[in-house]
C-alpha positions in Angstrom: -134.6 -54.0 112.3 -136.0 -51.6 114.9 -136.1 -51.5 118.6 -138.8 -49.9 120.7 -138.4 -49.0 124.4 -141.3 -47.8 126.5 -141.2 -45.6 129.5 -143.6 -43.7 131.7 -145.8 -46.3 133.3 -146.8 -46.4 136.9 -149.6 -46.1 139.4 -152.2 -43.3 139.1 -155.5 -42.6 140.7 -158.8 -42.8 138.8 -159.4 -39.5 137.0 -155.7 -38.8 136.8 -153.3 -38.5 133.8 -150.2 -40.3 132.7 -147.9 -40.0 129.7 -146.2 -42.9 128.0 -143.2 -42.6 125.7 -141.8 -44.9 123.1 -138.3 -44.4 121.9 -137.5 -46.0 118.5 -134.1 -46.9 117.1 -135.3 -46.0 113.6 -137.0 -42.9 112.3 -140.6 -43.0 113.6 -141.8 -41.4 110.4 -140.5 -44.4 108.4 -142.8 -46.8 110.2 -145.9 -47.6 108.2 -147.7 -47.2 111.5 -146.6 -47.1 115.1 -148.5 -46.9 118.3 -149.8 -48.5 121.5 -151.5 -51.7 122.4 -152.5 -52.9 125.8 -153.2 -56.2 127.5 -155.1 -56.6 130.8 -155.0 -59.8 132.8 -157.2 -62.5 131.2 -157.9 -60.3 128.2 -156.6 -60.2 124.6 -154.2 -57.5 123.5 -156.1 -54.6 122.0 -155.3 -51.5 120.0 -155.1 -48.3 122.0 -153.9 -45.8 119.5 -151.6 -45.6 116.4 -150.3 -43.1 114.0 -149.7 -43.7 110.4 -146.8 -42.5 108.2 -149.2 -40.0 106.8 -149.9 -38.6 110.2 -153.4 -40.0 110.4 -154.4 -41.5 113.7 -156.9 -44.0 115.0 -158.0 -44.9 118.5 -159.6 -47.8 120.2 -163.3 -47.0 121.0 -162.7 -47.2 124.8 -160.1 -44.4 124.8 -161.4 -42.0 122.2 -161.6 -38.5 123.7 -159.4 -39.4 126.6 -156.1 -40.5 125.0 -153.9 -38.6 122.5 -151.1 -40.1 120.4 -148.4 -37.9 119.0 -145.1 -38.3 117.2 -141.8 -36.4 117.4 -139.8 -37.0 114.2 -136.7 -35.3 115.6 -136.5 -37.3 118.8 -137.9 -40.4 117.2 -140.5 -40.9 119.9 -144.1 -41.6 120.1 -146.1 -40.4 123.1 -149.4 -41.4 124.5 -151.0 -38.8 126.7 -153.7 -40.5 128.8 -156.3 -38.5 130.7 -159.4 -39.3 132.8 -158.0 -42.7 133.5 -160.3 -45.4 134.7 -159.6 -48.7 136.5 -160.4 -50.4 133.2 -157.3 -48.8 131.7 -155.1 -50.9 134.0 -152.9 -53.1 131.7 -149.5 -53.6 130.3 -149.0 -51.1 127.5 -146.9 -52.1 124.5 -145.4 -49.9 121.9 -145.6 -51.5 118.5 -144.7 -50.5 115.0 -144.7 -51.9 111.4 -141.3 -51.3 109.8 -139.9 -52.9 106.7 -142.8 -55.3 106.5 -142.2 -56.6 110.1 -144.0 -55.8 113.3 -141.9 -54.9 116.3 -142.8 -54.8 119.9 -141.4 -53.1 123.0 -141.1 -54.9 126.3 -144.2 -53.3 127.8 -144.8 -50.9 130.7 -147.3 -51.4 133.4 -150.1 -48.9 134.0 -152.2 -49.3 137.1 -155.2 -47.1 137.8 -156.2 -47.5 141.4 -157.1 -45.5 144.5 
């Protein structure tokens, strides 16, 4: 089993930056993939960014060029650096990873982009 705990959400102005962190109870490099999803009110949960065991990454179209995902294999954390934030980025952000054939989810952290 694996546990994922997010931190770093909050309120930020449009155009600002925010960094989210996900701490895993297992080695992050052992996840088949691990990353971030988000869900805005009234919308479906969508992929934001994920990183594969190989180190390859992929991003949702709406965040390409603005968000960067990275992995720290020593601290067992996955970080999402978000820049040029827009009101449309407001959502609950979830860390999620595929480990041992099962998908695990964190409890979520709220990100609000507003002036």
